N, C-alpha and C positions, 0 to 999 in steps of 0.2 A: 732522756725518756720523753719529755714533754715536746721535744723536737721531733721524735719517732712517731709520736702521736698525732701532732699537728700533719705531718706529711701523710699519715694514715687516712685521717679525715679529710684531706685535700685529694689523695688517690680515689678515697670512696664518692666523693664530689664528681670527680673526672669519669668515675665508673658509672655514676648514676646518670651524667649527662650523655655519656655515650649510648647507654641503654634507653633514655629518652629519645635521642637522634634515630637510633636503629627504629625503635617503635614508630616514629614520625615517618620515617621512610617507608615502613610497612604499610602504614595508614596511607600514604601518598600513592604506593604503586596500587593498592586496592581501589583508591579512588579513581585512578588511571583506568583500570581495568572495568569499573563499573560505567564510567563515561563512555569508554570505546563500546561497552556492551550495548547500551542505551542507544548509542547512535546507530550500532550495527542494527539492532531490533527497529528503530525507525526506518533504516534504508530497506529492510526486508519488507517492512510494511508496505513501502512504496512500491517496490517492485512486485509484491502482491497485487496492490491496487491498479498498476500499470497493466499487469496482466489481465484482471478482470475486465478493465476497460476493453482491451484488445479482443476478449472472447465476446464482450457484448456487442461490439461493433460488427465481429464476424457473424454473429447470431443475426444482427439486424439486416446485414447484407443478405445472409440465407433467406431471413423472411421476405424481404423486399422480392427477391427473384422469385420466390414462391409465390406471393402476391401477383407478380407480374404474369406468371404462368396461369394463375387462376383466372386472371381478368382476361387473358389472351382465349383461354378456353372458353370462359363465359361468351365473349365476344362471338366466338366460331358457333357456339350453341344458339346464339340469338340470329345470326344469319341463317343458320340450317333451320330454325324454327320458321322463318318467313318463306322456305321454300317447300314446306310440307303442306301436305293437303288433308291430311288423315287426322282426324279429331283426336284419336288414340295416340297418335306418335307426338302430336302437339303438346298433350298432357303428359307424356314421359319426359320430353325436353323441359316443360315447364318445371317438372318435379325436380330435374337434373339441374336447371337453372338455379331454382330455389335452394337447394343443396351447395351449390357452388358459392351462392352468394352468402348463405351462412357461414361457410368455410372462410370466404373471404373477409367477413365481419370479425369472425375470431382471429384472423392473422393480423387484422389491422389493430384489435385490441392489444394482441401481445406486442406488436411493434409499438403502440404508445407508451405501453409499460416499459418495455426495452429502452425507449428514448428517454423515458422519464429516469429509469435507472441509470442510464449512460450520462445524463446531465448531472445526477447528483454525484455520482463517483468521480465525474470530472471535476466538479467544484471540491469535492473532498480531496482529490489529488492536489489541487492548486493549494488549497490548505495545509496539506501534508509537505508539499514541496518546499512553501516558505516556511514552515516549521523546521523542516529539515536544514535548509539553508542557514536559519538561524542558530540551530543547534550545532551545526558543524562549525560555525564561527565560535559559539561558546565553548564548545569541548575543545578546539583547538588553542584558544587562551587559556583554559584551565589546564590543561595536559601540559602547556607550556610552563605554566607558574609551578604546576607540579614538580615538572623536572627541574627547574631553577632551585626549588626547596630540597629537592632530593641530592642535587650537587651541593648545596650549601651544608646539608647535613653531614654529608659523606666528608666534606672538607673538614668539618669539625671532629669527625672520628678519626 
C-alpha cells in the first residue's frame, strides 16, 4: 500500500509538471502573438505615415503648380496694364492684380505649412523606422527564445 501511495504521489507530481508545462506553452504562444501584433501595428503605423508623406508631397507639388500659374497670370496682367491707356481699365487690372497677389500669398502660406508638416512627418518617419528596426530585432530574438522554451516544455511533456 505504501508503495502504491508513493507511485500515486509521483504520478501526481508528473501530472502537475505536465499541466505547468502546458500552461507555460500557452503563455509563450500568447506572448508570441502579442509581440507579432505589436510589430504588425508598428509596421501599419509606418505605412500610414509613409502614405501621409506621399500625400503631402503631392499636395505641395499641386500648390507649387498653382502658384506658378498665378505668377504667370500676374505677370501677364502687369504686361497688359502697361499697354492700357484708359484709367478705368487700369484700375480694373490693378484690382485683379491685387486679388491675384492675395491668392498668391495664401497659397504661399499653405505651402509653408505643408513643408513644415512634411519636415515634421519625415523626422517622425525616421524615428519610427529606427524604432521599427529595433523592434524587429527584439521581436525576432524574443520569439526565437519562446519557441525554444516551447520545444523544451513539449519535450518534458
